[in-house]
C-alpha positions as CSV (number, residue, x, y, z in Angstrom):
1,X,22.8,5.3,26.4
2,X,20.1,2.7,27.2
3,X,16.6,4.0,26.8
4,X,14.6,4.3,30.1
5,X,11.0,5.3,30.4
6,X,10.4,8.7,32.1
7,X,7.2,10.3,33.1
8,X,7.1,11.8,29.6
9,X,8.1,8.7,27.6
10,X,7.1,5.1,27.2
11,X,9.3,2.1,26.9
12,X,8.7,-0.7,24.4
13,X,10.2,-4.1,23.9
14,X,10.6,-5.0,20.2
15,X,11.2,-8.6,19.3
16,X,13.1,-9.3,16.1
17,X,11.4,-11.6,13.6
18,X,12.7,-15.2,13.7
19,X,13.9,-15.0,10.1
20,X,16.2,-12.2,11.0
21,X,17.3,-13.9,14.3
22,X,18.3,-17.1,12.6
23,X,20.7,-15.5,10.0
24,X,24.4,-15.9,10.2
25,X,26.1,-13.3,12.4
26,X,27.3,-11.0,9.7
27,X,24.0,-11.1,7.8
28,X,22.0,-10.7,10.9
29,X,24.0,-7.6,11.9
30,X,23.3,-6.0,8.5
31,X,19.6,-6.9,8.7
32,X,19.3,-5.6,12.2
33,X,21.0,-2.3,11.3
34,X,18.5,-1.9,8.5
35,X,15.6,-2.7,10.9
36,X,16.8,0.0,13.3
37,X,16.8,2.5,10.4
38,X,13.4,1.4,9.3
39,X,12.0,1.7,12.9
40,X,13.4,5.2,13.2
41,X,11.9,6.2,9.9
42,X,8.5,4.7,10.8
43,X,8.4,6.7,14.1
44,X,9.8,9.9,12.6
45,X,7.1,9.8,9.8
46,X,4.5,9.7,12.6
47,X,6.2,12.6,14.4
48,X,7.1,10.3,17.4
49,X,10.5,11.0,19.1
50,X,12.4,7.8,20.0
51,X,15.7,6.3,21.2
52,X,16.6,2.7,20.3
53,X,18.8,0.3,22.1
54,X,19.4,-2.5,19.5
55,X,20.2,-5.6,21.5
56,X,20.8,-9.0,19.8
57,X,17.3,-10.4,19.7
58,X,15.4,-7.6,21.5
59,X,15.3,-3.9,21.0
60,X,14.4,-1.4,23.7
61,X,12.6,1.6,22.3
62,X,11.9,4.8,24.3
63,X,9.1,6.7,22.5
64,X,7.0,9.8,23.2
65,X,3.6,8.3,22.1
66,X,1.7,5.1,22.8
67,X,0.9,5.1,19.0
68,X,4.5,3.9,18.6
69,X,3.4,0.4,19.5
70,X,1.2,-0.2,16.4
71,X,3.5,1.8,14.3
72,X,6.5,-0.4,15.1
73,X,4.4,-3.5,14.7
74,X,3.9,-2.7,11.0
75,X,7.6,-2.6,10.3
76,X,8.7,-5.7,8.4
77,X,11.3,-7.6,10.4
78,X,9.4,-7.1,13.7
79,X,7.9,-10.2,15.4
80,X,6.0,-8.4,18.1
81,X,6.0,-5.4,20.3
82,X,5.1,-5.0,24.0
83,X,4.8,-1.9,26.2
84,X,7.0,-2.3,29.2
85,X,5.1,-1.6,32.4
86,X,7.9,-2.0,34.9
87,X,11.7,-2.1,34.6
88,X,13.7,-3.2,37.6
89,X,16.8,-5.0,38.8
90,X,17.0,-8.8,38.0
91,X,16.1,-9.8,41.6
92,X,13.5,-12.5,42.1
93,X,12.0,-11.0,45.2
94,X,11.7,-7.6,43.6
95,X,10.1,-9.1,40.5
96,X,7.5,-10.9,42.6
97,X,6.7,-7.8,44.7
98,X,6.5,-5.5,41.7
99,X,4.5,-8.0,39.6
100,X,1.9,-8.5,42.3
101,X,1.5,-4.8,42.9
102,X,1.2,-4.1,39.1
103,X,-1.1,-6.9,38.1
104,X,-3.2,-7.8,41.2
105,X,-6.2,-5.7,40.1
106,X,-5.9,-6.8,36.5
107,X,-6.2,-10.5,37.3
108,X,-8.8,-10.2,40.0
109,X,-11.6,-12.7,39.5
110,X,-10.1,-13.7,36.1
111,X,-8.0,-16.6,34.7
112,X,-4.3,-15.8,34.2
113,X,-1.0,-17.2,33.2
114,X,2.6,-16.1,33.9
115,X,5.2,-16.4,31.1
116,X,8.8,-15.9,31.8
117,X,12.0,-15.8,29.8
118,X,15.5,-15.4,31.2
119,X,18.9,-14.6,29.4
120,X,22.1,-14.5,31.4
121,X,23.4,-15.9,34.7
122,X,21.1,-15.6,37.7
123,X,20.5,-17.4,41.0
124,X,17.0,-18.3,39.8
125,X,15.4,-19.8,36.7
126,X,12.5,-18.8,34.4
127,X,10.5,-21.5,36.1
128,X,11.2,-19.9,39.5
129,X,9.8,-16.6,38.2
130,X,6.6,-18.3,37.0
131,X,6.0,-20.3,40.2
132,X,6.7,-17.4,42.6
133,X,4.9,-14.7,40.7
134,X,2.1,-17.1,39.8
135,X,1.5,-18.0,43.5
136,X,1.4,-14.3,44.5
137,X,-1.1,-13.4,41.8
138,X,-3.2,-16.6,42.4
139,X,-4.3,-15.0,45.7
140,X,-6.2,-12.4,43.7
141,X,-7.3,-14.3,40.6
142,X,-10.1,-16.7,39.8
143,X,-7.7,-19.4,38.6
144,X,-4.5,-20.2,36.7
145,X,-5.1,-21.2,33.1
146,X,-2.0,-21.7,31.0
147,X,-4.0,-22.6,27.8
148,X,-6.6,-19.9,27.6
149,X,-5.9,-17.1,30.1
150,X,-7.9,-13.9,30.3
151,X,-4.7,-12.1,31.3
152,X,-1.1,-13.0,30.5
153,X,1.6,-11.6,32.7
154,X,5.0,-11.6,31.1
155,X,8.5,-11.3,32.6
156,X,11.7,-11.0,30.6
157,X,15.0,-11.1,32.5
158,X,18.1,-10.1,30.6
159,X,21.3,-9.9,32.4
160,X,21.0,-7.3,35.2
161,X,17.5,-6.1,34.3
162,X,13.9,-7.4,34.3
163,X,11.0,-6.2,32.3
164,X,7.3,-6.7,33.2
165,X,4.4,-6.3,30.8
166,X,1.1,-7.7,29.8
167,X,0.1,-8.2,26.2
168,X,1.9,-8.0,22.9
169,X,1.1,-6.6,19.5
170,X,1.8,-9.0,16.7
171,X,4.4,-7.7,14.2
172,X,4.5,-7.8,10.4
173,X,7.3,-10.4,10.4
174,X,9.3,-11.0,7.3
175,X,12.6,-9.2,6.5
176,X,13.5,-5.5,6.9
177,X,12.6,-3.6,3.7
178,X,15.8,-2.8,1.7
179,X,17.9,-5.8,2.7
180,X,17.1,-7.8,-0.5
181,X,17.6,-5.1,-3.1
182,X,15.3,-3.1,-5.5
183,X,12.5,-4.2,-7.8
184,X,9.7,-2.5,-9.7
185,X,6.0,-3.5,-9.5
186,X,3.5,-3.1,-12.3
187,X,0.6,-1.5,-10.5
188,X,-2.9,-1.0,-11.8
189,X,-4.6,0.1,-8.5
190,X,-6.7,-3.0,-8.2
191,X,-6.5,-5.6,-5.4
192,X,-3.9,-7.8,-7.0
193,X,-0.9,-5.7,-7.8
194,X,-1.0,-3.9,-4.4
195,X,-1.0,-7.2,-2.5
196,X,1.8,-8.5,-4.7
197,X,3.9,-5.5,-3.9
198,X,3.2,-5.9,-0.2
199,X,4.3,-9.5,-0.2
200,X,7.6,-8.6,-1.8
201,X,8.1,-5.7,0.6
202,X,7.7,-8.4,3.3
203,X,10.6,-10.3,1.8
204,X,12.9,-7.3,2.2
205,X,12.6,-5.9,-1.3
206,X,12.4,-2.1,-1.8
207,X,9.7,-1.4,-4.4
208,X,9.1,1.3,-6.9
209,X,5.9,1.3,-8.9
210,X,5.3,1.5,-12.7
211,X,1.8,2.6,-13.7
212,X,0.9,2.2,-17.3
213,X,-2.0,4.7,-17.6
214,X,-4.6,3.6,-20.1
215,X,-7.0,6.4,-19.3
216,X,-6.7,9.8,-17.7
217,X,-5.9,11.9,-14.7
218,X,-8.7,10.4,-12.5
219,X,-7.3,6.9,-13.1
220,X,-3.8,8.1,-12.2
221,X,-5.2,9.7,-9.0
222,X,-6.8,6.4,-7.9
223,X,-3.7,4.4,-8.5
224,X,-1.4,6.9,-6.8
225,X,-3.7,6.8,-3.8
226,X,-3.4,3.0,-3.5
227,X,0.4,3.1,-4.0
228,X,0.7,5.9,-1.3
229,X,-0.8,3.5,1.3
230,X,1.9,1.0,0.5
231,X,4.5,3.8,0.7
232,X,3.3,5.4,3.9
233,X,2.3,2.4,5.9
234,X,4.6,-0.4,4.8
235,X,7.8,0.9,3.1
236,X,9.7,2.4,6.1
237,X,13.4,3.1,5.4
238,X,12.8,3.7,1.7
239,X,11.4,6.5,-0.6
240,X,9.2,4.6,-3.1
241,X,8.2,6.4,-6.3
242,X,5.5,5.8,-8.8
243,X,6.5,6.1,-12.5
244,X,3.3,7.0,-14.5
245,X,3.7,6.1,-18.1
246,X,1.1,7.5,-20.6
247,X,0.1,4.3,-22.4
248,X,-2.7,5.7,-24.5
249,X,-0.6,6.3,-27.7
250,X,0.9,2.8,-27.2
251,X,-2.5,1.2,-26.9
252,X,-3.8,3.1,-30.0
253,X,-0.9,1.8,-32.0
254,X,-1.4,-1.7,-30.7
255,X,-5.1,-1.7,-31.6
256,X,-4.3,-0.5,-35.1
257,X,-1.7,-3.1,-35.9
258,X,-2.2,-6.3,-33.8
259,X,-4.9,-8.9,-34.3
260,X,-7.6,-8.3,-31.7
261,X,-7.3,-11.8,-30.2
262,X,-3.7,-11.0,-29.3
263,X,-4.4,-7.5,-27.8
264,X,-4.2,-8.5,-24.1
265,X,-1.1,-10.6,-24.5
266,X,0.8,-8.0,-26.5
267,X,-0.4,-5.2,-24.1
268,X,1.1,-7.2,-21.2
269,X,4.4,-7.7,-23.1
270,X,4.6,-3.9,-23.7
271,X,3.9,-3.2,-20.0
272,X,6.7,-5.6,-19.1
273,X,9.0,-3.7,-21.5
274,X,8.1,-0.4,-19.8
275,X,8.7,-1.9,-16.3
276,X,12.0,-3.3,-17.4
277,X,13.1,0.0,-18.8
278,X,12.3,1.7,-15.5
279,X,14.0,-1.0,-13.6
280,X,17.2,-0.6,-15.6
281,X,17.2,3.1,-14.8
282,X,16.9,2.3,-11.1
283,X,19.3,-0.7,-11.1
284,X,16.3,-2.8,-10.2
285,X,16.7,-6.6,-10.2
286,X,13.2,-7.9,-10.8
287,X,9.7,-7.1,-12.0
288,X,6.7,-7.8,-9.7
289,X,3.2,-8.4,-11.0
290,X,-0.2,-9.3,-9.5
291,X,-1.0,-12.1,-11.9
292,X,-2.7,-15.2,-10.6
293,X,-3.0,-18.4,-12.8
294,X,-6.4,-18.5,-14.5
295,X,-7.8,-15.3,-13.1
296,X,-8.3,-13.7,-16.6
297,X,-7.6,-14.7,-20.1
298,X,-4.1,-13.2,-20.2
299,X,-3.1,-15.2,-17.1
300,X,-3.4,-18.7,-18.4
301,X,-0.2,-20.7,-18.1
302,X,0.3,-20.6,-21.9
303,X,-0.2,-16.8,-22.1
304,X,2.0,-16.1,-19.1
305,X,4.8,-18.0,-20.9
306,X,4.2,-15.9,-24.0
307,X,4.3,-12.7,-21.9
308,X,7.4,-13.8,-19.9
309,X,9.3,-14.3,-23.1
310,X,9.8,-10.5,-23.4
311,X,11.5,-10.0,-20.0
312,X,15.2,-10.4,-19.3
313,X,14.8,-9.6,-15.6
314,X,13.1,-12.2,-13.3
315,X,9.4,-11.7,-13.0
316,X,8.0,-12.4,-9.5
317,X,4.3,-13.3,-9.2
318,X,3.6,-13.9,-5.5
319,X,-0.1,-14.4,-6.1
320,X,0.1,-17.2,-8.6
321,X,-1.6,-19.8,-6.4
322,X,-4.1,-17.5,-4.6
323,X,-7.8,-17.0,-5.4
324,X,-9.6,-13.7,-5.4
325,X,-11.1,-14.0,-1.9
326,X,-7.6,-14.7,-0.5
327,X,-6.2,-11.7,-2.3
328,X,-9.0,-9.4,-1.1
329,X,-8.5,-10.6,2.5
330,X,-4.9,-9.6,2.3
331,X,-5.8,-6.3,0.7
332,X,-8.1,-5.6,3.7
333,X,-5.2,-6.3,6.1
334,X,-2.9,-4.1,4.2
335,X,-5.4,-1.2,4.0
336,X,-5.7,-0.9,0.2
337,X,-9.0,-2.8,-0.2
338,X,-11.4,0.1,0.1
339,X,-9.6,2.2,-2.5
340,X,-8.9,-0.7,-4.8
341,X,-12.6,-1.6,-4.8
342,X,-13.4,1.7,-6.5
343,X,-10.6,1.5,-9.2
344,X,-12.1,0.9,-12.6
345,X,-10.7,-1.9,-14.8
346,X,-9.1,-0.2,-17.7
347,X,-7.2,-3.2,-19.0
348,X,-10.2,-4.7,-20.6
349,X,-9.5,-4.1,-24.3
350,X,-10.8,-7.7,-24.9
351,X,-12.2,-8.9,-28.1
352,X,-14.9,-11.5,-28.2
353,X,-12.5,-14.4,-28.4
354,X,-9.1,-13.6,-26.9
355,X,-6.2,-16.1,-27.4
356,X,-5.8,-18.2,-24.2
357,X,-2.7,-20.2,-25.0
358,X,-0.5,-18.0,-27.2
359,X,2.8,-19.3,-28.4
360,X,5.8,-17.1,-27.6
361,X,6.7,-17.0,-31.3
362,X,3.2,-15.9,-32.3
363,X,3.2,-13.2,-29.6
364,X,6.6,-11.9,-30.7
365,X,5.3,-11.7,-34.3
366,X,2.2,-9.8,-33.3
367,X,4.2,-7.4,-31.1
368,X,6.7,-6.8,-34.0
369,X,4.0,-4.7,-35.7
370,X,3.9,-2.1,-32.9
371,X,6.3,0.8,-33.2
372,X,8.3,0.4,-30.0
373,X,9.7,4.0,-30.3
374,X,6.2,5.1,-29.0
375,X,6.9,3.0,-25.9
376,X,10.4,4.3,-25.5
377,X,9.2,7.9,-25.8
378,X,6.4,7.2,-23.2
379,X,8.9,5.8,-20.7
380,X,11.3,8.6,-21.2
381,X,8.6,11.2,-20.7
382,X,7.1,9.4,-17.7
383,X,5.9,11.3,-14.6
384,X,7.8,10.4,-11.4
385,X,6.2,11.1,-8.0
386,X,7.8,10.7,-4.6
387,X,4.9,8.9,-2.9
388,X,5.8,9.7,0.7
389,X,6.3,13.4,-0.1
390,X,2.7,13.7,-1.5
391,X,0.2,15.5,0.7
392,X,-3.5,15.1,0.7
393,X,-3.9,18.2,-1.4
394,X,-1.5,16.8,-4.0
395,X,-3.9,13.8,-4.4
396,X,-6.8,16.1,-5.2
397,X,-5.8,19.4,-6.8
398,X,-3.9,18.2,-9.9
399,X,-6.4,15.6,-10.8
400,X,-9.8,17.4,-10.5
401,X,-9.7,19.8,-13.4
402,X,-9.9,19.4,-17.2
403,X,-8.9,22.2,-19.6
404,X,-10.5,20.5,-22.6
405,X,-13.4,18.1,-23.3
406,X,-12.1,14.6,-24.2
407,X,-13.7,12.9,-27.2
408,X,-16.8,10.9,-26.2
409,X,-17.0,12.6,-22.7
410,X,-20.5,13.4,-21.3
411,X,-20.7,17.1,-20.4
412,X,-22.9,18.0,-17.5
413,X,-24.0,21.6,-17.0
414,X,-24.7,22.1,-13.2
415,X,-26.0,25.7,-13.4
416,X,-29.6,27.0,-12.9
417,X,-32.1,26.3,-15.8
418,X,-32.2,29.9,-17.1
419,X,-28.4,29.9,-17.4
420,X,-28.5,26.6,-19.3
421,X,-31.1,28.0,-21.6
422,X,-29.1,31.1,-22.3
423,X,-25.9,29.1,-23.2
424,X,-24.6,25.7,-22.7
425,X,-21.8,23.6,-24.2
426,X,-23.0,21.8,-27.3
427,X,-24.4,18.4,-26.3
428,X,-24.3,19.2,-22.6
429,X,-27.0,17.8,-20.3
430,X,-28.3,20.0,-17.4
431,X,-28.0,18.4,-14.0
432,X,-29.0,19.9,-10.6
433,X,-25.8,20.0,-8.6
434,X,-27.4,18.6,-5.4
435,X,-29.2,15.9,-7.3
436,X,-26.0,14.9,-9.1
437,X,-24.0,14.7,-5.8
438,X,-26.7,12.5,-4.3
439,X,-27.4,10.2,-7.2
440,X,-24.3,10.1,-9.5
441,X,-24.1,6.3,-8.8
442,X,-26.9,6.0,-11.4
443,X,-24.5,7.2,-14.1
444,X,-22.6,4.8,-16.4
445,X,-19.3,4.2,-14.8
446,X,-17.6,3.3,-18.0
447,X,-17.9,6.9,-19.4
448,X,-15.9,10.0,-18.8
449,X,-17.7,13.0,-17.3
450,X,-16.8,16.7,-17.5
451,X,-18.9,18.9,-15.1
452,X,-19.1,22.7,-15.2
453,X,-20.6,25.5,-13.2
454,X,-20.2,29.2,-12.9
455,X,-16.7,29.2,-11.5
456,X,-15.8,25.5,-11.4
457,X,-15.8,25.3,-7.6
458,X,-19.1,23.5,-6.9
459,X,-18.4,20.9,-9.7
460,X,-14.9,20.4,-8.3
461,X,-16.4,19.1,-5.1
462,X,-18.8,16.7,-7.0
463,X,-16.0,15.6,-9.3
464,X,-13.8,14.7,-6.3
465,X,-16.6,12.6,-4.7
466,X,-17.2,10.8,-8.0
467,X,-13.5,10.1,-8.5
468,X,-13.3,8.6,-5.0
469,X,-16.1,6.2,-6.1
470,X,-14.1,5.1,-9.2
471,X,-15.7,7.5,-11.8
472,X,-13.6,9.4,-14.3
473,X,-15.0,12.8,-13.6
474,X,-13.5,16.3,-13.9
475,X,-14.6,19.9,-13.3
476,X,-13.9,22.2,-16.2
477,X,-11.1,24.6,-15.1
478,X,-12.1,28.2,-15.0
479,X,-15.9,27.6,-15.0
480,X,-18.3,28.7,-17.7
481,X,-16.4,31.7,-18.9
482,X,-13.3,29.6,-19.8
483,X,-15.6,26.9,-21.3
484,X,-17.2,29.5,-23.6
485,X,-13.8,30.5,-24.8
486,X,-12.8,26.9,-25.3
487,X,-16.1,26.3,-27.3
488,X,-15.2,29.2,-29.6
489,X,-11.7,27.9,-30.1
490,X,-13.3,24.5,-31.1
491,X,-15.5,26.3,-33.6
492,X,-18.7,26.1,-31.6
493,X,-21.1,29.0,-31.5
494,X,-21.0,31.4,-28.6
495,X,-24.7,31.1,-27.9
496,X,-27.1,28.2,-28.2
């Protein structure tokens, strides 16, 4: 049944992206079927009821909410979306009467243009529509301006029907996600990898994410939050997952066995190995990275060749020719920029003089000193999260609390002075909770912080605020009573 707007619904005209429209018939049919599935998924995720009539180059979508317009415009494979303001028989006189009634007030004392498109056999042309409706509206408007109109009135005539509307929302373009297979993206949470993933989603590739965690839970939370934006806002029709691999043991082994100047190159090779192992499990066909030529020492042409040497799957680097400002501009459009700006750079295990043009043979030789069984174990034991299934609470609760004090962490006691004097964790510094919440930006962002209070509730709030700003901060789970027990277990005195 063809969708038709009712008093309780709205009607939208969705135009298929040119890249889809120009495919051969069989391919186009497959792409368009996937696009319909992705549109349904996008609207269902936003709790918008819909019905879709998938015509050859246009789709008519009946939806229950005006928010459907922007939602559908963010689906890859869509060229643009317009809200239909009138639907009527394909009769020229009726089109002119309805158009004048609908748009007379809107063009009053303003410059306007009429655009018309006609498909099918009719006793009039698209030019007839523009001339007749234009003349009717000219009686109300300041003037006709075909180059820079204040108001554009559009008419689409398709077979027995005509659709009138004003305005269109630009679509995401590209190809429907899922039509070009599956790949994995190495994601670090920064600007680059998120933008690289988005560009490949735009090419119709379904993407899962591989996160090599070089730090702790707070870092994981930041990266998962970035990946979730890509999953929720741009990956319609798929269920992207993030595969979090604990890379700390791997990095420890690397630093103990590899020459420092090769650390970054070998680290990237190991990350490629992890991504490829995950890709094989998913039957993925490529690895996506956010590398751009010359951006950091590991991304020189020579080093990229030495890193590529380890991969048997194709490695896609869509950012190769972009500079940082161009990448950040895309991140702002995507919606990941604000979060990425607060993600700490954990990959910087750089020596004073890193190799900038490593030979593949030399990189292989250095990597051979690392026990790859550590990497295999880390991949096998990876954490897998369904990004679209995660709720807001899932991005907070599991990442806020620490049950132990990491080596080198700064411990902050957020209780009253007399409680601190009675007992505090060895080496802890006392901080007023309100003062800490207001001025934590003064703290060294490269350190890890464990906060504690009586019950762990107040410090959980501050730790969350700090994490959102890119700090690795936790609240000790169970508060001071559990911390005292932990201190005794570690051999520290019960009182200070």
